[in-house]
PLY file of the C-alpha trace (Angstrom):
ply
format ascii 1.0
element vertex 281
property float x
property float y
property float z
element edge 280
property int vertex1
property int vertex2
end_header
-44.31 -53.71 -4.71
-40.65 -54.38 -3.45
-38.19 -53.90 -6.11
-36.53 -57.04 -6.92
-33.23 -57.61 -8.31
-32.63 -60.42 -11.23
-28.86 -61.21 -12.00
-28.50 -61.82 -15.93
-27.18 -65.08 -15.81
-30.21 -66.39 -14.55
-31.95 -65.15 -17.67
-28.97 -66.99 -19.80
-29.79 -69.70 -18.27
-33.29 -69.71 -18.84
-33.11 -69.28 -22.37
-30.86 -71.91 -23.00
-33.12 -74.80 -21.01
-36.03 -73.36 -23.13
-34.03 -73.46 -26.22
-33.52 -77.24 -25.66
-36.75 -77.82 -24.48
-38.59 -75.92 -27.19
-36.82 -78.15 -30.05
-37.39 -81.06 -28.18
-40.78 -81.54 -26.82
-44.44 -80.23 -28.47
-46.94 -78.27 -26.35
-48.89 -80.58 -24.90
-52.13 -79.05 -26.68
-50.43 -79.46 -30.36
-49.10 -82.76 -29.60
-52.83 -83.77 -28.71
-54.18 -82.32 -31.67
-51.55 -84.50 -34.06
-53.43 -87.53 -32.06
-56.25 -86.42 -32.87
-56.13 -85.46 -36.09
-54.20 -89.23 -36.74
-57.42 -90.82 -34.95
-59.58 -89.04 -37.51
-57.87 -89.04 -40.88
-59.91 -91.89 -42.98
-57.65 -91.81 -46.44
-55.13 -94.59 -46.19
-52.43 -92.09 -47.02
-53.19 -89.49 -44.66
-53.33 -91.41 -41.83
-50.29 -93.02 -42.60
-48.27 -90.08 -42.40
-49.93 -88.84 -39.46
-48.52 -91.88 -38.22
-45.10 -91.43 -39.04
-45.44 -87.52 -37.79
-46.43 -89.45 -34.09
-43.45 -91.54 -34.29
-40.94 -88.75 -35.07
-42.58 -87.48 -31.90
-41.85 -90.13 -29.82
-38.57 -91.02 -31.33
-37.59 -87.20 -30.62
-38.67 -87.47 -27.22
-37.47 -91.11 -25.93
-33.82 -90.60 -28.11
-33.63 -86.38 -26.76
-32.90 -85.55 -30.56
-34.46 -81.96 -32.13
-38.23 -82.93 -33.18
-37.24 -81.35 -36.60
-33.64 -80.42 -38.39
-34.71 -77.19 -39.05
-34.04 -76.03 -35.04
-35.19 -72.65 -35.96
-34.58 -68.54 -35.49
-34.78 -68.36 -31.88
-38.25 -65.77 -31.49
-37.63 -64.83 -27.35
-40.35 -62.69 -25.72
-39.65 -61.25 -22.90
-42.78 -60.19 -20.30
-40.46 -57.61 -17.59
-42.20 -57.13 -14.57
-42.02 -53.15 -14.00
-40.59 -53.88 -10.51
-37.66 -55.71 -11.64
-33.82 -54.39 -11.98
-31.77 -56.72 -13.72
-28.07 -56.72 -12.61
-25.13 -58.28 -13.64
-25.05 -57.18 -17.23
-27.10 -56.19 -20.28
-30.41 -57.61 -20.68
-30.15 -58.68 -24.60
-26.91 -59.84 -24.46
-27.95 -62.48 -21.72
-30.81 -63.49 -23.69
-27.99 -63.81 -26.77
-25.87 -65.95 -24.99
-28.56 -68.55 -23.71
-29.11 -69.00 -27.25
-26.03 -69.56 -28.43
-25.50 -72.21 -25.04
-28.94 -73.73 -25.65
-28.08 -74.32 -29.20
-24.28 -75.47 -28.39
-25.14 -77.97 -25.74
-28.52 -78.99 -27.33
-26.96 -80.14 -30.21
-29.19 -78.18 -32.33
-28.81 -76.77 -36.17
-27.30 -73.11 -36.26
-29.16 -71.54 -39.46
-28.79 -67.81 -38.89
-27.16 -65.87 -41.17
-25.36 -62.30 -40.19
-26.44 -60.78 -43.65
-29.90 -61.01 -45.83
-27.87 -60.95 -48.95
-24.31 -61.74 -47.84
-25.23 -64.81 -45.88
-22.69 -65.72 -43.76
-23.82 -67.68 -40.48
-23.12 -66.45 -37.53
-22.62 -70.32 -35.92
-24.10 -69.78 -32.46
-28.09 -69.40 -33.66
-27.70 -65.67 -32.90
-28.87 -62.93 -32.71
-32.67 -63.88 -31.55
-35.23 -61.66 -32.36
-36.11 -60.57 -29.11
-39.63 -58.90 -28.40
-40.33 -56.76 -24.55
-43.21 -56.13 -23.03
-43.32 -54.26 -19.44
-45.94 -55.72 -17.55
-46.93 -55.41 -13.66
-44.90 -56.96 -10.21
-41.69 -58.44 -10.51
-41.27 -61.09 -12.23
-40.03 -62.44 -15.73
-41.84 -64.92 -17.92
-39.61 -65.51 -21.07
-41.19 -67.26 -24.03
-38.85 -69.35 -26.61
-40.32 -69.69 -30.01
-38.06 -71.73 -32.55
-39.08 -71.02 -35.84
-38.79 -72.50 -38.79
-38.65 -71.26 -42.35
-40.13 -73.49 -44.46
-43.64 -71.97 -42.73
-42.05 -68.80 -42.25
-41.40 -67.93 -45.83
-44.97 -68.75 -46.47
-46.50 -66.08 -44.14
-47.76 -62.93 -45.27
-49.56 -59.50 -44.34
-52.34 -57.65 -46.45
-53.91 -54.31 -45.69
-57.29 -54.21 -46.21
-59.69 -52.09 -45.63
-63.06 -51.88 -43.56
-64.97 -52.69 -46.24
-63.44 -55.84 -46.74
-64.81 -56.75 -43.09
-64.85 -60.33 -41.57
-65.55 -62.00 -45.04
-62.20 -60.41 -46.73
-60.36 -61.20 -43.57
-61.34 -65.08 -44.07
-60.67 -64.60 -47.87
-57.17 -63.48 -47.49
-55.98 -65.92 -44.57
-57.74 -69.19 -47.10
-55.64 -68.16 -49.73
-52.58 -67.55 -47.80
-52.91 -71.14 -47.02
-54.13 -72.58 -50.10
-50.90 -70.61 -52.03
-48.73 -72.39 -49.19
-50.23 -76.08 -50.19
-47.19 -78.50 -49.11
-44.32 -76.23 -48.41
-44.97 -75.48 -44.99
-45.35 -79.30 -43.38
-48.79 -79.44 -42.85
-50.55 -79.95 -40.36
-50.09 -76.64 -40.00
-50.79 -74.07 -37.25
-52.36 -70.66 -37.86
-51.44 -67.39 -36.41
-53.42 -64.56 -37.35
-52.91 -61.12 -36.63
-55.65 -58.72 -36.79
-55.68 -54.32 -36.63
-53.28 -52.49 -35.20
-50.87 -51.29 -37.98
-48.66 -52.68 -40.64
-45.47 -54.08 -38.13
-48.00 -54.78 -35.44
-50.21 -56.97 -37.09
-47.52 -59.24 -37.75
-46.20 -59.09 -34.08
-49.99 -60.19 -33.06
-49.74 -63.06 -35.40
-46.47 -64.68 -34.13
-47.53 -64.12 -30.52
-50.81 -65.74 -31.92
-48.92 -68.78 -33.32
-46.85 -68.92 -30.48
-49.23 -69.09 -27.16
-48.26 -65.50 -26.02
-52.05 -63.69 -25.78
-52.32 -60.18 -26.13
-55.83 -59.98 -25.71
-58.75 -61.64 -24.14
-60.50 -63.88 -26.71
-64.23 -63.25 -26.92
-66.45 -65.71 -28.05
-66.93 -63.94 -31.33
-62.94 -64.50 -32.22
-62.95 -67.55 -30.54
-65.87 -68.65 -33.20
-64.01 -66.92 -35.91
-60.79 -69.10 -35.33
-63.40 -72.15 -35.64
-64.78 -70.78 -38.92
-61.51 -70.15 -40.44
-60.33 -73.50 -39.42
-63.42 -75.22 -40.85
-62.64 -73.04 -44.12
-59.08 -74.33 -43.93
-59.24 -77.98 -43.73
-62.06 -77.68 -46.56
-58.77 -77.20 -49.10
-57.83 -80.91 -49.33
-54.26 -80.40 -48.96
-53.83 -82.82 -45.91
-50.57 -84.56 -44.35
-47.80 -83.38 -45.83
-49.88 -82.08 -48.93
-50.94 -85.78 -50.02
-54.40 -84.87 -49.30
-56.84 -85.15 -46.38
-59.12 -83.82 -43.35
-56.58 -81.84 -41.44
-54.97 -79.22 -43.32
-54.61 -77.10 -40.40
-54.48 -78.44 -36.45
-55.62 -75.10 -35.20
-56.30 -71.41 -35.81
-55.47 -68.74 -33.49
-56.46 -65.21 -33.55
-55.13 -61.73 -31.90
-56.57 -58.38 -32.58
-55.65 -54.97 -31.27
-57.58 -51.41 -31.90
-57.15 -50.06 -35.19
-57.50 -46.71 -37.07
-60.95 -46.13 -38.99
-59.31 -46.46 -42.28
-57.44 -49.88 -42.00
-58.08 -53.52 -41.35
-54.58 -54.73 -41.13
-54.06 -58.81 -41.19
-51.22 -61.05 -40.89
-50.73 -64.43 -41.01
-48.17 -66.80 -39.69
-47.73 -70.24 -40.49
-45.94 -72.97 -38.23
-45.58 -76.08 -39.40
-46.76 -79.37 -37.24
-43.73 -78.47 -35.34
-44.93 -75.07 -34.00
-42.97 -75.08 -31.34
-42.77 -72.93 -27.92
-41.86 -73.08 -24.25
-42.19 -70.74 -21.21
-41.07 -70.31 -18.00
-41.34 -67.59 -15.37
-38.15 -66.25 -13.34
0 1
1 2
2 3
3 4
4 5
5 6
6 7
7 8
8 9
9 10
10 11
11 12
12 13
13 14
14 15
15 16
16 17
17 18
18 19
19 20
20 21
21 22
22 23
23 24
24 25
25 26
26 27
27 28
28 29
29 30
30 31
31 32
32 33
33 34
34 35
35 36
36 37
37 38
38 39
39 40
40 41
41 42
42 43
43 44
44 45
45 46
46 47
47 48
48 49
49 50
50 51
51 52
52 53
53 54
54 55
55 56
56 57
57 58
58 59
59 60
60 61
61 62
62 63
63 64
64 65
65 66
66 67
67 68
68 69
69 70
70 71
71 72
72 73
73 74
74 75
75 76
76 77
77 78
78 79
79 80
80 81
81 82
82 83
83 84
84 85
85 86
86 87
87 88
88 89
89 90
90 91
91 92
92 93
93 94
94 95
95 96
96 97
97 98
98 99
99 100
100 101
101 102
102 103
103 104
104 105
105 106
106 107
107 108
108 109
109 110
110 111
111 112
112 113
113 114
114 115
115 116
116 117
117 118
118 119
119 120
120 121
121 122
122 123
123 124
124 125
125 126
126 127
127 128
128 129
129 130
130 131
131 132
132 133
133 134
134 135
135 136
136 137
137 138
138 139
139 140
140 141
141 142
142 143
143 144
144 145
145 146
146 147
147 148
148 149
149 150
150 151
151 152
152 153
153 154
154 155
155 156
156 157
157 158
158 159
159 160
160 161
161 162
162 163
163 164
164 165
165 166
166 167
167 168
168 169
169 170
170 171
171 172
172 173
173 174
174 175
175 176
176 177
177 178
178 179
179 180
180 181
181 182
182 183
183 184
184 185
185 186
186 187
187 188
188 189
189 190
190 191
191 192
192 193
193 194
194 195
195 196
196 197
197 198
198 199
199 200
200 201
201 202
202 203
203 204
204 205
205 206
206 207
207 208
208 209
209 210
210 211
211 212
212 213
213 214
214 215
215 216
216 217
217 218
218 219
219 220
220 221
221 222
222 223
223 224
224 225
225 226
226 227
227 228
228 229
229 230
230 231
231 232
232 233
233 234
234 235
235 236
236 237
237 238
238 239
239 240
240 241
241 242
242 243
243 244
244 245
245 246
246 247
247 248
248 249
249 250
250 251
251 252
252 253
253 254
254 255
255 256
256 257
257 258
258 259
259 260
260 261
261 262
262 263
263 264
264 265
265 266
266 267
267 268
268 269
269 270
270 271
271 272
272 273
273 274
274 275
275 276
276 277
277 278
278 279
279 280
């Protein structure tokens, strides 16, 4: 395939655009799930809360406002074709320039501190968390997933053993959601990463949450997603923790090969405002 040159200014502009889009418009599948949850709730309080959530989405869309005041830490996935050559500067600098521009022009809250203990705000929501994957071809797919920390703080990783098997995975995921309770602003989306090692399973969970598929989904894992969703919704935590049928809107699993002695599992929780937007350049 012919080598293609892409000026990093195109990356900056794309990231800036996606930061704004992701914060102001939910993916269609999540929006649809929220509407379905509203229609399926029978408890008056749960239904009322779901109506409020739907109204918030409508107001944000019509007024051009962020869906949530926590406009998140920018997580950026780059799927880069191996036949792409970037020109005009450093790629990661271009990504962070895009985050700066998007958060400034979109009037989005800046929530990143430069040091986890000294807590000094960087003032521009950078640096972003950047994940890079080299793929075939000469195009670049950019996904921006602003991640709020009310839900991020409820996430967890556990190193299970093969003996724990499927039931061990189910028990762990459900326990993480149960412990989270109302804190992640349910109804939630649950990203689950299974396999790999300590750090890879966490990345898989983030990819699952943000619509970045790593592996083809088998019927087995599709069935496991539905089983987990059913068990989570049996908890009865409900919208905003006030009870109801809908604790989770969806469970998404990504998985990878692992060691014969291991069964790493990660759970990355997203609130009902689980945002991501993608574009190919």
